[in-house]
Phi, psi and omega in degrees: 000316180295323180295319178297319179297318179296319179296319178297319179295320179295318177297319179295321179293319179295319179297317180295320179296318179295319179296317179293324179294316178297318179296318179297317179294324177295323177292322178297314179296318182293325184258010185298311182296320179294327177297320177296317178303312182297316181298312180298316181295317183292311181295319179298317179297319180300311184286330175295315179294326181286320185274310185282317181268350181058039177271147179269124179048066181283069183297329182291337175293313178294320180298314181298321179293318182294310184288337179289316180283299178058186174250103185239137168221130182093162180071192180268103186297317182293321177299321180296317179297316180296319179300312183293316182297313181291318179297317179297314182294315180295321179299316179294320181295317179296316179299316178300316184295311183293322178293329179295322184266330186261338184090192185246154179147170181300317181294320178296320178298319177299315181294319181296314181295315182297314180297320180298315181293317179295320178295322179296318179293328178290320184281325186201148180266007181287134180295318181297316181301311182296317182297313182294321180296315179293319182297313182293325177296318180295319179299321178298321182288318187280328181282157178299155180300146179287138180279353182267005180121164186294331185244020179295321180294325177298317178295322177299318180295322177298315179299316180297316179296318179294321177297320179298316180293320180295317179298319179295324183280321186265327182232065183278158169284158181294114183293346182273342192297307185294309179297328179296312180298319181293322180289326174297318177297321180295317178297324179296315180291320179296319177299320178296322178300311181294323180292319178293325176296321177297316178294323181296313181287325180293319179271354183053053184240109182294328180298318177298323179295318179293325175297319178296322178295319178298319178295320180296321180292329181288350178282346184298315177301324177294318177301315180295320180295320180294319179301318178293319180296323181294326176297315177298314183297321180295317180294323178293317182294328181287324185267336184284121183291332183260005183234022182298329182293342181282346184298321179296321178294320179297319178294325175295322176296323178298315179296319179295322180297320178299318177296318178297319181300310179298315183297315183291326176298315177296323180296322178298315178298317182298312184294320178296321179294321178300315180300318180292319179297314180301323183286327191259325184223170175239116180286163175295150182301321179297318179295319180298314180296318181295313180295321177300313182294320180298314181293324178294319178295322176296320178299316180294325178294323177295323176300320179293322175299322176296322177295326178295329177288330180280344186301137182274339182236160179296320180297317180294320179296316179296323179296318178294320178295321177296319179297315179297321180296319179295315181297316181291323177297323177297319177294314184299327184291345180245014180276059172240125182310322181294317179296327182274359180076022180270130183235350183256158179298322181297317178292321178299323179297322178296317179298320182292338175278325180293329183301305178294330176298317179293321177298317179300319179292323177296321178298326179293340178276357179115355178282151173277166188300317183292315179298320179296320178295326181290339179287335182300145176298140176282127180288124192276348177207164179297142179284335179250143181287134178286132180243126178292133178270128183258126177279120184296338181272347181278133180295140183264144174290138178237149177291134179277000000 
């Protein structure tokens, strides 16, 4: 028994180690280009300060470059670089200034740190800005005085910050890469949601429907992450001199993300409704087959949208979007309960949820909202039966 327990623990440890190794390697691949940027900026700043300014061991130049670039994902990347660069430079400048006038010692260190933090809060409410300003000021106080003069470290920090900004502008990472990869992953998950929903209605299995709903709900963190990545990508594309052409692609990703957001929200409602219908009623076999096929076709169209994101050229992307538009238009043209063989209110409700979902996907292919709505099949009769209202005061006809 003890041997079996030990073997299970060893297998679990190996599995955990393999998982952590894969995760670590994925982080290395994702941050490889940024690691090169940081290295080039830090080494370049050090040697520029040493050669041009003739400073001895200008460590603060390299430090400022490293902390300015850093490993950032999400938020406004350029704002973050500016905050760190300015905070780092100001912290060193404040420390140099106060030490020049106050001298060295524990009380002076207390005064330098307090003044630096208060000044940082006065200038900006950013946490990064305040932290860097206070940290660099403390380092100035604690380290031995610079042999190059009282404000040599401040100049080194300026050089480091400028090197970081130049590297970002001239040798930027591709701002499209991260949101593109994330959106491809999102299309893959969304397609699985629709495919699982198709299997759920086809097999009339409520458990499969609830699994599809759980998968659909798990896409929300990815949606939020892509939104954050797009903010970063837009700021990078605007400042990068060699990546200006990527700005249009980033804006196209923003429009696509909005479509995905609307579509996935509708898909969640749809899948939950499917689970309830399966649990409460049994649709006609024709309706089940039709709804299964419609959802499967939507899943395949989402796969084509994912291929359009992978396309390396504009022509290839446009070709994939046209194909997705044709496939979705074919689905939209038959979204009439009567055409699908749906006769019950529960089935009609499913069709009415699929209709706006299909419109959202059509908009993602480049159609405008009105044109996409016009592609939908015209519902040929009222979904609810008309009931005559009887006035209780009006005399009723009676059979003679």
